[in-house]
N, C-alpha and C positions, 0 to 999 in steps of 0.2 A: 691482131694479125696472127696468121698461122695457128688456128685452133685455140687461140686465147681470146675469150670474151672480155672485152674491155669496156668499162663504164667510167666516165669522168663527169662529175657534177660540181658546178660552181654555184655557190649560194651567195648572193649579195644582199646585205642587210644594212639598216641604218646604223650610224655610229661606228662603222668600221668592223662590225662583227661578221666578216666574210669567212667563208669556209670552202675548202676544196677537198673533195673526196674522190679517191681513185680506187676502183675495184678491178682486179684481174682474176679470171676464173678459167679453169681448164678441166675437162673431163677426159679420163682415160678409160677406155673399154678394155678391161683385163681379159674377160672371157665373154661368152655370150650372155651370161647373167650377172657377172660381177663388174661393177664400175667404181672407179676411184675418182672422186671430185675434190679438187683443191681450189681454194679461194684466198686471195690476199687483198686486204683492204687497208688503206691508210687515210688519215685525215690531217689537214693542215688548216690552221686558223689564223686570220689576220690580226686579231686582237684578243687579249685574254678576257675570259668570262669567269669571274670568281664564283658566281652562283652555280654554274654548271661544272666547275672545277676543270676548266679547259684553259691551257696556257696558249700564248701566241706561238706561231711556228708549227713545227712538226709535233703533233699531239700524241697520236697512237698508231699502232700497226697491229693488225689482227690476221692470223693465219688459221684457216680451217681446212681440215682434211677429213673426208667422209668416204667410207666403203659401203656401197649399197648392193643388195642382192635383188634382182628382178624376179619376183614370183610370177607375175604376169605383167603385161604392159601398163596396167593401171595401179599396181601395188608393189612398192619397194621399201622394205625396212632397211635402216642404215645404222651404222655405229661410226663414231669418229671422235676427233679431238679438236679443240679450239684453244689457241694460245693468243694472249693479248699482252702487249707491252706498251707502257706509257713512256714518253720522252720529255726531256727538258723541263720546262715550267709546269707542264701538265703532271709529270711524275711528282714534282715537288708538292703541288696542290693536292694530289691524291694521297701522298704520304702524310701530309698535315691533317687530312681527314681520316687517317687510320687505315687506308687501303695500301696494298702492295703495288710496287712498280710494274709487276707482271703477274699474270695468273693464267691458269689453264683449266679447262673443263672437259669432261667426258660427255659426249652428246650421243643420245640414242633417240631414234625417231622412226616415223613411218611417213613415207611420201606416197600420196595417192591422188588420183584424179578420176573424174567420171564424166 
């Protein structure tokens, strides 16, 4: 709704390993060449999966923000940051495996099409 791209996916699997994934994305044209893209993604699982280190309920949330510069319509380099946080049982499983409850990454890339 209102310039926010929304994607909802429901995955049904055997033995109760259901998953709900929600993505929200918004692009903001700052100038003629600069664009700021934001994306929020969250996952909820119906049953814990110890092999995949995913707990039941709200599992994780990821926020990505990218600033891109349009060299021409087919070529746009970008730089951004991605942050992820694990919740509840998933956070506990990740910590037992030696991972942090949250992490962030610097992302750099090139978007192109032909």
